[in-house]
C-alpha positions as CSV (number, residue, x, y, z in Angstrom):
1,M,32.4,25.6,-23.1
2,T,32.2,26.3,-26.9
3,P,29.8,24.5,-29.3
4,D,32.8,22.6,-30.7
5,D,33.4,21.1,-27.2
6,L,29.9,19.5,-27.0
7,L,29.5,15.8,-27.7
8,T,27.2,14.6,-30.3
9,D,24.1,12.6,-29.3
10,D,25.7,9.4,-30.6
11,A,29.0,10.1,-28.7
12,L,27.1,10.9,-25.5
13,S,25.0,7.8,-25.8
14,A,28.1,5.6,-26.3
15,L,29.7,7.2,-23.3
16,A,26.6,6.6,-21.1
17,H,26.5,3.0,-22.3
18,R,30.1,2.4,-21.4
19,A,29.6,3.9,-18.0
20,N,26.5,1.8,-17.4
21,Q,28.5,-1.4,-18.3
22,A,31.6,-0.4,-16.2
23,L,29.8,0.7,-13.0
24,P,28.2,-2.1,-11.0
25,D,24.8,-1.6,-9.4
26,A,24.6,-1.4,-5.6
27,P,23.8,-4.8,-4.0
28,P,20.0,-5.1,-3.3
29,A,20.5,-5.4,0.4
30,M,22.3,-2.1,0.5
31,V,19.6,-0.4,-1.5
32,H,16.9,-1.8,0.8
33,A,18.9,-0.7,3.9
34,A,19.3,2.9,2.5
35,L,15.6,3.1,1.7
36,A,14.7,1.9,5.1
37,L,16.9,4.6,6.7
38,W,15.3,7.3,4.5
39,Q,11.8,6.2,5.4
40,Q,12.6,6.2,9.1
41,A,14.1,9.7,9.0
42,H,11.1,11.1,7.1
43,Q,8.2,9.8,9.2
44,P,5.8,12.6,9.9
45,S,5.7,13.9,13.4
46,V,2.6,13.4,15.7
47,L,1.9,17.1,15.2
48,Q,1.9,16.8,11.4
49,Q,-0.4,13.8,11.6
50,A,-2.8,15.7,13.8
51,L,-3.1,18.6,11.4
52,R,-5.1,16.7,8.8
53,R,-6.9,13.5,9.9
54,V,-9.7,12.1,7.8
55,V,-12.0,9.2,8.6
56,A,-13.1,7.0,5.7
57,V,-16.6,5.5,5.4
58,L,-17.5,2.1,4.0
59,S,-19.0,2.3,0.5
60,F,-19.1,-1.3,-0.4
61,D,-18.8,-4.7,1.4
62,S,-19.1,-7.9,-0.6
63,W,-20.3,-9.7,2.5
64,G,-23.3,-7.5,2.4
65,L,-24.5,-9.3,-0.7
66,S,-25.8,-12.9,-0.9
67,A,-23.8,-15.2,-3.3
68,Q,-26.7,-15.1,-5.8
69,A,-26.9,-11.2,-5.7
70,A,-23.1,-11.1,-6.3
71,G,-23.6,-13.2,-9.5
72,M,-22.3,-16.5,-8.0
73,R,-24.1,-19.8,-8.4
74,G,-23.0,-21.5,-5.2
75,A,-21.4,-20.7,-1.9
76,S,-18.5,-18.2,-2.2
77,D,-15.1,-18.6,-0.8
78,D,-14.0,-16.7,2.3
79,S,-12.6,-13.7,0.3
80,R,-13.9,-10.3,0.9
81,H,-14.0,-7.0,-1.2
82,L,-14.3,-3.7,0.6
83,L,-14.3,-0.1,-0.7
84,F,-13.9,2.9,1.6
85,S,-14.3,6.5,0.6
86,A,-12.7,9.6,2.1
87,E,-12.7,13.1,0.6
88,G,-11.9,12.5,-3.0
89,R,-10.0,9.3,-2.4
90,D,-11.1,5.6,-2.3
91,V,-9.4,2.7,-0.7
92,D,-10.1,-0.6,-2.5
93,L,-9.3,-3.7,-0.3
94,R,-9.4,-7.4,-1.0
95,I,-9.0,-9.9,1.8
96,V,-8.3,-13.5,0.7
97,P,-7.1,-16.7,2.5
98,A,-3.4,-17.2,2.0
99,Q,-1.8,-20.5,1.0
100,G,-0.5,-22.3,4.0
101,G,-2.9,-20.4,6.4
102,G,-3.4,-16.8,7.4
103,W,-4.8,-14.1,5.3
104,R,-3.6,-11.8,2.6
105,L,-4.6,-8.1,2.2
106,A,-4.2,-6.5,-1.2
107,G,-5.4,-3.0,-1.9
108,Q,-5.1,0.1,-4.0
109,V,-5.6,3.8,-3.2
110,L,-7.6,5.6,-5.9
111,G,-7.5,9.3,-6.0
112,P,-4.8,12.0,-5.9
113,D,-1.4,10.8,-7.1
114,E,0.5,10.7,-3.9
115,S,3.1,8.4,-2.3
116,G,2.5,7.0,1.1
117,R,2.2,4.0,3.2
118,I,-0.5,2.0,5.0
119,A,-0.2,0.8,8.6
120,L,-2.3,-2.1,10.0
121,A,-2.6,-2.6,13.8
122,S,-4.5,-5.1,15.8
123,A,-7.7,-3.4,16.9
124,D,-7.9,-5.4,20.2
125,G,-4.7,-3.7,21.4
126,G,-2.4,-6.5,20.6
127,A,1.2,-6.0,19.5
128,A,0.6,-7.3,15.9
129,R,1.5,-4.6,13.3
130,H,2.1,-4.6,9.6
131,S,2.9,-1.8,7.1
132,A,3.4,-1.5,3.4
133,T,4.5,1.3,1.0
134,L,2.3,2.3,-1.9
135,D,3.8,1.6,-5.3
136,D,3.5,3.9,-8.3
137,L,-0.1,2.8,-8.9
138,G,-1.1,3.2,-5.3
139,E,-1.2,-0.6,-4.7
140,F,0.0,-2.4,-1.6
141,H,0.1,-6.0,-0.3
142,V,0.3,-7.4,3.3
143,E,0.8,-11.1,3.9
144,G,0.5,-13.1,7.1
145,L,-2.5,-11.5,8.7
146,T,-4.1,-13.5,11.6
147,P,-7.9,-13.6,12.0
148,G,-9.3,-10.8,14.1
149,R,-10.2,-7.1,13.9
150,W,-7.7,-4.7,12.3
151,T,-7.4,-1.0,11.9
152,L,-5.9,0.4,8.7
153,T,-4.5,3.9,8.3
154,L,-3.3,5.5,5.1
155,E,-0.5,8.0,5.7
156,T,0.4,10.5,3.0
157,A,2.5,13.6,3.0
158,H,-0.5,15.8,3.8
159,E,-3.0,13.7,5.7
160,V,-3.8,10.5,7.6
161,V,-6.9,8.6,6.5
162,E,-8.3,6.2,9.1
163,L,-10.5,3.3,8.0
164,P,-13.1,1.8,10.4
165,P,-12.1,-1.5,11.9
166,I,-11.9,-4.4,9.5
167,D,-12.7,-8.0,10.4
168,V,-10.2,-10.4,8.8
169,G,-11.0,-14.1,8.8
170,A,-14.3,-13.8,10.6
171,L,-17.2,-15.9,9.6
172,R,-19.5,-14.4,7.0
173,T,-22.9,-13.4,8.6
């Protein structure tokens, strides 16, 4: 290719704009299906998970403070804020009542910039399971949790971080 054959920036921009207008996006259902297939095919093996397993410790629990110590004048709602730490990484969790019943878990992984997912399983051996993928900011959301004890694991490319069991919807003591 000679320098005379190269397109100018304006010509290249116009060509890209025309292609963007002419080519339709894939339907959202197809995009989600393709991503789901990729995620299933790239799940780490049991051996890979066993290579680096880290246990997080509880650093902060809002239920450990009285309402007055937390800066609130009256009784607080049933929400809960937890912070877990594990080798250079923190997992910040908020558990709040969901509209229409049940519980909602929102969280963020603070630390190394990695992609990954969280998995929630009923700690009493029940069949209830939930999972969520971390977004670009390390945030995740899980809806529809039932009251009870849950275990949460953070799975990244290089390690699995296990959190101690978490009580969801329990009475504050």
